[in-house]
C-alpha positions as CSV (number, residue, x, y, z in Angstrom):
1,M,13.3,0.0,-27.1
2,S,12.5,3.5,-26.5
3,F,15.1,3.4,-23.2
4,A,17.9,1.7,-23.9
5,Y,22.0,1.6,-23.2
6,R,24.3,2.5,-26.3
7,Q,28.2,1.9,-25.5
8,G,27.4,2.5,-22.2
9,V,25.1,5.4,-21.8
10,L,21.0,5.5,-21.4
11,C,20.0,6.9,-24.5
12,A,16.2,8.1,-25.2
13,E,15.8,6.7,-28.4
14,Q,18.7,7.8,-30.3
15,V,20.2,10.8,-28.2
16,S,22.2,10.1,-25.0
17,L,20.7,11.5,-21.6
18,A,24.2,12.7,-20.6
19,D,23.9,15.0,-24.0
20,I,20.3,15.8,-23.1
21,A,22.0,16.9,-19.3
22,Q,24.3,19.1,-20.7
23,R,22.3,20.8,-23.4
24,F,18.9,21.4,-21.0
25,G,20.2,21.0,-17.5
26,T,18.5,18.7,-14.3
27,P,16.0,18.0,-13.3
28,C,14.5,17.3,-16.5
29,Y,11.6,15.1,-18.1
30,V,12.5,13.6,-21.4
31,Y,9.5,12.2,-23.6
32,S,10.1,9.5,-26.0
33,R,7.7,10.3,-29.2
34,A,8.0,6.8,-30.7
35,A,7.0,5.5,-27.3
36,I,3.8,7.7,-27.5
37,E,3.0,7.0,-30.6
38,A,3.2,3.0,-30.2
39,A,0.9,3.2,-26.9
40,Y,-1.7,5.2,-29.2
41,R,-1.7,3.1,-31.8
42,E,-2.3,-0.2,-29.9
43,Y,-5.6,1.9,-29.2
44,A,-6.5,2.8,-32.2
45,R,-5.6,-1.4,-33.2
46,A,-7.6,-2.7,-30.7
47,L,-10.5,-0.4,-32.1
48,H,-10.0,-0.8,-35.5
49,G,-13.5,-1.6,-37.9
50,R,-15.9,0.2,-34.7
51,E,-17.2,3.7,-34.2
52,A,-15.2,4.5,-31.8
53,L,-12.8,7.3,-30.2
54,V,-10.1,7.7,-27.6
55,C,-10.4,10.0,-25.8
56,Y,-6.6,10.8,-24.0
57,S,-6.5,12.3,-20.3
58,V,-5.2,15.4,-20.5
59,K,-4.1,14.9,-16.5
60,A,-1.7,12.5,-17.3
61,N,0.7,14.6,-18.9
62,S,-0.4,18.5,-20.5
63,N,2.4,19.3,-22.2
64,L,1.4,20.7,-24.9
65,A,3.7,19.1,-27.4
66,V,2.3,15.6,-26.6
67,L,-1.2,16.8,-27.0
68,A,-0.5,17.9,-30.1
69,L,1.3,14.8,-31.0
70,L,-1.9,13.0,-30.2
71,A,-3.8,15.2,-31.9
72,R,-2.3,14.6,-34.6
73,L,-3.1,11.3,-34.2
74,G,-6.5,11.4,-34.4
75,A,-7.3,11.2,-30.5
76,G,-9.8,12.7,-28.4
77,F,-9.4,14.4,-25.1
78,D,-10.7,13.9,-21.8
79,I,-10.2,16.9,-19.7
80,V,-11.4,18.2,-16.1
81,S,-10.5,21.5,-15.8
82,G,-11.0,24.9,-18.3
83,G,-7.3,25.0,-17.9
84,E,-6.9,21.9,-19.5
85,L,-9.3,23.0,-22.5
86,A,-7.4,25.8,-23.1
87,R,-4.1,23.3,-23.3
88,V,-6.2,21.1,-26.0
89,L,-7.4,24.3,-27.7
90,A,-3.9,25.7,-28.1
91,A,-2.3,22.1,-29.0
92,G,-4.4,22.2,-31.6
93,G,-7.3,19.2,-30.4
94,D,-10.2,19.2,-31.9
95,P,-12.7,20.3,-28.9
96,R,-15.6,18.3,-30.9
97,K,-13.4,15.2,-29.6
98,T,-13.3,16.8,-26.0
99,L,-15.0,15.4,-22.7
100,F,-15.1,17.4,-20.0
101,S,-15.2,15.3,-16.6
102,G,-14.6,16.2,-12.9
103,V,-16.6,16.9,-9.6
104,G,-16.4,20.8,-9.3
105,K,-17.1,22.5,-12.9
106,T,-17.6,26.0,-12.3
107,E,-20.3,28.0,-14.4
108,A,-17.0,30.0,-16.1
109,E,-15.8,26.4,-17.1
110,I,-19.2,25.3,-18.0
111,E,-19.8,28.0,-20.4
112,L,-16.4,28.4,-22.0
113,A,-16.9,24.5,-23.0
114,L,-20.0,24.6,-24.4
115,Q,-19.2,28.0,-26.4
116,K,-16.1,25.8,-27.8
117,K,-18.8,22.7,-28.8
118,I,-17.3,20.1,-26.9
119,L,-18.3,16.4,-27.6
120,C,-19.7,16.2,-24.0
121,L,-19.9,17.2,-20.2
122,N,-20.0,14.0,-18.2
123,L,-21.8,15.0,-15.1
124,E,-21.3,13.3,-11.5
125,S,-23.6,15.1,-9.5
126,E,-27.7,16.5,-9.6
127,G,-26.4,19.3,-8.9
128,E,-24.2,20.0,-11.6
129,L,-27.1,18.4,-14.1
130,E,-29.2,22.0,-13.1
131,R,-26.3,23.7,-12.9
132,V,-25.1,22.8,-16.8
133,N,-29.0,23.7,-17.6
134,A,-29.4,26.8,-16.2
135,V,-25.9,28.3,-18.1
136,A,-26.8,26.8,-21.5
137,A,-30.1,28.6,-21.1
138,R,-28.7,31.6,-20.1
139,I,-26.3,31.5,-23.3
140,G,-28.7,29.6,-25.6
141,V,-27.7,26.2,-26.3
142,R,-28.7,22.8,-25.5
143,A,-25.4,21.0,-23.5
144,P,-24.5,17.3,-24.7
145,V,-24.0,15.4,-21.8
146,A,-23.7,11.9,-19.6
147,F,-24.0,10.9,-16.2
148,R,-20.5,9.2,-14.9
149,V,-22.3,6.7,-13.3
150,N,-20.7,4.8,-10.6
151,P,-20.9,0.9,-10.6
152,D,-19.4,0.2,-7.3
153,I,-17.2,-1.9,-8.4
154,D,-13.6,-2.3,-6.6
155,A,-10.9,-1.9,-8.9
156,R,-8.4,-3.7,-7.0
157,T,-6.0,-0.8,-7.0
158,H,-4.4,1.8,-4.7
159,P,-7.3,3.3,-2.3
160,Y,-6.3,6.9,-3.6
161,I,-6.6,6.6,-7.2
162,S,-9.8,4.0,-7.2
163,T,-12.8,6.0,-8.2
164,G,-15.8,3.6,-8.7
165,L,-16.5,2.5,-5.5
166,R,-19.6,4.1,-3.9
167,E,-17.8,6.2,-0.9
168,N,-15.8,7.5,-3.2
169,K,-16.7,11.3,-5.0
170,F,-16.6,10.4,-8.3
171,G,-20.1,9.8,-10.6
172,V,-23.2,9.3,-9.7
173,A,-25.0,5.9,-7.9
174,H,-25.8,3.4,-10.0
175,V,-29.3,2.9,-8.2
176,D,-30.2,7.0,-8.8
177,A,-28.9,6.5,-12.5
178,L,-32.3,6.0,-14.4
179,R,-33.9,8.8,-12.5
180,L,-31.9,11.0,-13.1
181,Y,-31.6,10.4,-16.7
182,Q,-35.0,10.6,-17.0
183,R,-35.5,14.2,-15.6
184,A,-32.2,15.5,-17.7
185,A,-34.7,14.5,-20.7
186,K,-37.2,16.8,-19.8
187,M,-34.7,19.7,-19.4
188,P,-35.0,22.2,-22.1
189,A,-31.3,23.2,-22.3
190,I,-30.1,19.5,-22.1
191,E,-29.3,17.1,-24.8
192,V,-28.7,13.6,-23.0
193,V,-26.0,11.9,-25.4
194,G,-24.0,9.3,-23.7
195,I,-23.2,7.1,-20.4
196,G,-19.6,6.8,-18.7
197,C,-18.0,5.3,-16.3
198,H,-14.2,5.3,-14.7
199,I,-13.2,2.4,-11.7
200,G,-9.6,3.2,-11.1
201,S,-5.9,3.8,-12.3
202,Q,-3.1,1.2,-12.6
203,L,-5.4,-1.4,-13.2
204,T,-3.4,-4.7,-14.1
205,S,-6.0,-7.0,-14.4
206,S,-9.2,-6.8,-17.1
207,A,-11.9,-8.8,-15.0
208,P,-12.9,-5.2,-13.0
209,F,-13.1,-3.1,-16.3
210,V,-14.9,-5.8,-17.9
211,E,-17.4,-6.0,-14.7
212,A,-17.9,-2.2,-15.1
213,A,-18.3,-2.1,-19.0
214,G,-21.5,-4.8,-18.1
215,R,-23.2,-2.9,-15.9
216,I,-23.4,0.0,-17.7
217,A,-24.2,-1.7,-21.4
218,A,-27.2,-3.0,-18.9
219,L,-28.5,0.9,-17.5
220,A,-27.6,2.1,-20.9
221,D,-30.3,-0.8,-22.6
222,K,-32.7,0.5,-19.7
223,L,-32.2,3.7,-20.4
224,A,-33.4,2.9,-24.3
225,H,-36.5,0.9,-22.9
226,A,-37.3,4.2,-21.4
227,G,-37.5,5.9,-24.1
228,I,-33.6,7.6,-24.2
229,A,-31.2,6.9,-26.9
230,L,-27.5,7.0,-26.6
231,R,-25.0,8.2,-28.8
232,H,-21.8,6.6,-26.8
233,I,-20.8,4.4,-24.2
234,D,-17.5,5.3,-22.3
235,I,-16.2,2.4,-20.5
236,G,-13.3,4.9,-19.1
237,G,-9.7,4.2,-18.6
238,G,-7.4,3.2,-16.1
239,V,-5.1,0.5,-17.9
240,G,-1.8,0.2,-15.9
241,I,1.7,0.4,-17.0
242,R,4.7,-1.7,-15.5
243,Y,6.8,0.2,-12.9
244,R,8.1,-2.4,-11.0
245,D,7.0,-5.9,-11.5
246,E,3.1,-5.5,-12.4
247,T,1.6,-7.9,-15.3
248,P,-0.1,-5.8,-17.0
249,E,-2.6,-7.1,-19.8
250,P,-1.4,-5.7,-23.1
251,I,-4.1,-3.3,-24.0
252,G,-5.9,-5.1,-26.9
253,S,-5.9,-8.4,-24.7
254,F,-7.4,-6.0,-21.9
255,L,-9.6,-4.4,-23.8
256,D,-11.1,-7.5,-25.3
257,G,-13.6,-8.6,-22.5
258,A,-15.6,-5.2,-22.5
259,L,-15.6,-5.0,-26.1
260,G,-16.6,-8.6,-26.5
261,L,-19.8,-7.5,-24.1
262,L,-20.3,-4.3,-26.2
263,A,-19.9,-5.9,-29.3
264,G,-23.0,-5.1,-32.4
265,R,-24.3,-2.6,-30.2
266,R,-25.7,1.0,-31.9
267,E,-23.8,3.3,-29.4
268,G,-20.6,4.7,-30.7
269,L,-17.6,3.5,-27.6
270,I,-15.6,5.6,-25.8
271,V,-11.7,4.7,-23.9
272,D,-10.0,7.4,-22.4
273,P,-6.3,6.0,-21.7
274,G,-3.7,8.3,-19.8
275,R,-1.2,6.7,-18.1
276,S,-0.7,3.6,-20.9
277,I,0.1,5.9,-23.5
278,V,2.8,8.5,-21.9
279,G,4.0,6.7,-18.5
280,N,6.3,4.4,-20.0
281,A,7.0,6.9,-22.1
282,G,9.0,9.4,-20.1
283,L,11.7,9.5,-17.6
284,L,13.1,12.1,-15.2
285,L,16.9,12.9,-15.0
286,A,18.3,13.9,-12.2
287,R,22.0,14.5,-10.8
288,V,23.6,13.4,-7.3
289,E,25.0,16.6,-5.7
290,H,25.9,14.5,-2.9
291,V,26.2,10.5,-1.5
292,K,25.9,10.5,1.9
293,P,26.4,7.9,3.8
294,G,23.5,6.7,7.0
295,A,22.9,4.2,9.2
296,G,22.3,1.3,7.7
297,R,22.0,2.6,4.1
298,G,23.0,5.9,2.9
299,F,22.0,8.7,0.9
300,L,22.0,9.9,-2.5
301,V,21.1,13.3,-2.5
302,V,19.9,14.8,-6.3
303,D,19.0,17.6,-7.7
304,A,15.1,16.4,-8.5
305,A,13.3,15.9,-5.3
306,M,8.9,15.4,-4.3
307,N,8.3,18.6,-6.1
308,D,9.2,17.2,-9.1
309,L,8.0,14.0,-9.2
310,I,5.0,13.2,-6.1
311,R,3.9,9.6,-6.6
312,P,6.7,7.7,-4.4
313,A,6.2,10.4,-1.3
314,L,2.1,10.4,-2.1
315,Y,1.3,6.9,-3.1
316,S,4.9,5.0,-2.0
317,A,4.9,4.3,-6.1
318,W,7.6,2.4,-7.3
319,H,10.1,3.6,-10.0
320,E,13.0,1.4,-11.4
321,V,16.4,4.1,-11.2
322,R,19.0,3.6,-13.4
323,A,22.2,5.1,-14.1
324,V,23.3,6.8,-16.8
325,R,26.5,5.5,-17.7
326,E,26.9,2.2,-16.7
327,P,29.1,1.3,-14.2
328,E,32.5,-0.3,-14.3
329,P,32.7,-4.2,-14.3
330,G,33.5,-5.3,-10.5
331,A,32.1,-1.5,-9.5
332,T,31.3,-1.5,-5.2
333,R,27.3,-1.3,-4.9
334,T,25.7,0.5,-2.0
335,V,22.5,0.1,-0.9
336,Y,20.7,3.7,-1.1
337,D,18.0,5.9,-0.5
338,V,17.7,8.5,-3.2
339,V,16.6,11.6,-1.7
340,G,16.1,15.6,-3.0
341,P,17.0,18.4,-1.2
342,V,13.1,19.3,-0.1
343,C,13.3,20.2,3.4
344,E,10.4,17.5,4.4
345,S,11.7,13.3,5.5
346,G,9.0,12.4,2.8
347,D,11.4,13.8,0.0
348,F,12.5,10.6,-1.5
349,L,12.5,9.4,-5.0
350,A,13.5,5.8,-4.2
351,K,14.1,3.9,-1.4
352,E,16.7,0.5,-1.0
353,R,18.2,0.7,-4.4
354,S,21.7,-0.6,-5.0
355,L,23.8,1.6,-6.9
356,A,27.2,2.3,-8.0
357,A,27.3,6.1,-8.1
358,R,29.3,8.9,-7.1
359,E,28.9,12.8,-7.0
360,G,28.4,14.3,-10.4
361,D,26.6,11.4,-11.3
362,L,23.1,11.1,-13.7
363,L,20.5,9.1,-12.9
364,A,17.2,8.1,-14.5
365,I,13.8,7.9,-12.8
366,M,12.0,5.6,-15.1
367,S,8.3,5.5,-16.4
368,A,7.5,9.0,-15.1
369,G,5.9,9.7,-18.1
370,A,2.4,10.1,-16.0
371,Y,1.9,12.2,-12.9
372,G,5.2,13.7,-13.4
373,M,5.3,16.9,-14.5
374,T,1.1,17.6,-13.7
375,M,2.0,16.8,-10.4
376,S,4.6,19.0,-9.3
377,S,5.0,21.9,-7.4
378,N,7.3,25.0,-7.0
379,Y,7.6,24.0,-2.8
380,N,10.9,25.3,-0.8
381,S,10.1,27.7,-4.0
382,R,11.7,25.4,-6.4
383,P,11.7,26.2,-10.2
384,R,10.0,23.2,-12.0
385,A,12.3,20.7,-14.6
386,A,12.5,21.3,-17.8
387,E,10.8,19.1,-20.7
388,V,12.1,17.5,-23.9
389,L,10.3,15.6,-26.1
390,V,12.9,12.8,-28.0
391,H,12.1,11.8,-32.1
392,G,14.9,9.4,-33.2
393,S,17.6,11.4,-33.1
394,E,17.1,15.0,-32.1
395,A,15.9,16.3,-28.9
396,H,13.6,19.3,-28.4
397,L,12.9,21.4,-25.7
398,V,8.9,21.6,-25.4
399,R,9.0,23.5,-22.1
400,E,11.9,25.7,-20.2
401,R,13.0,25.3,-17.1
402,E,11.5,27.8,-14.9
403,T,13.4,30.9,-13.9
404,V,12.5,32.2,-9.8
405,E,12.2,35.4,-10.8
406,Q,8.9,33.5,-12.3
407,L,8.0,32.1,-9.6
408,F,7.1,35.4,-7.8
409,A,6.8,37.9,-11.2
410,L,2.8,37.9,-10.2
411,E,2.9,38.9,-5.9
412,R,3.3,42.2,-4.9
413,I,4.2,44.1,-1.7
414,P,1.5,46.2,-0.5
415,G,2.4,49.8,0.3
């Protein structure tokens, strides 16, 4: 296990979290290299023997050390901004293995992506097709494109992370796809190379995923009959992880149904997971500042807050909370809300947890490797946390803690 107690102290691989807190301070994100590698290799094993590419979804965790690790393992990348493309390149990622998704690509972002010769631009509207064609024509290249097709399938996940229904902003409508592909195929600066979909995140059942893959494969067949041959089919990602009591299917079995539907096809296959590679590979380390009694239950006020991990406030997401040092036998437990110092009633990391904790104790907010640091902010002028990557008995600082001075270094007081 990547995170386990050793002699009463919670460790990341072989490194004590108490030692990490002493060296690097809190709050602090801690990632296990072994856990990231193991999750990636599950995908590699499931896809072995196929022409396939795993494009890691950078938005889940975009630290350069994480991206560099995945690039060395052979991963491609799924990005949604020019900034994420810059990160992939800085980490040594291959632009020829990089997909550019997202509904609002600017002309500058499109031009950068084409200049860097990325694998594919995933288009999400007819207007975007026109924009990409114009940019490509202006700089004298043909743009490799795929449409992200919205299959109108309920992913049965939280509504904020469901992306495959017709009322969602993502993708083009299934009924419009054939017409759009036929139009794209006639454009001089467009090269149609693929088709894709993504129905949502934190999927714990493969049934909607398989259904979506079937609809996209059928659409690819219609395109082939219309004379539009594709090089790849992107079946998306969204494979869920265990936060509390979920029972997600193992990656191999989750993919199995979709892979069976696509067996024997001439197109290459792309999957773009994020959370399932890094989510359970990370935690947020925090220190208790105050133990505050309350009516009904108490509060543990810690030095991490909603600006560090917004998932609980945004989605009512549940994260396990563990004491870094196991309590003594017979220690009195109290029901607490674990909250931060941010000036919002929604500033909580966990609610109604039975813990034996005192001021100064360390807590680990588990399963925080995905959508933690990438969604953090400087609200209340709080510097963002440090990030540490553990490899065996070594802990590497892979992002320094921000300073207050850095928060306003770009600001100016006029005259």
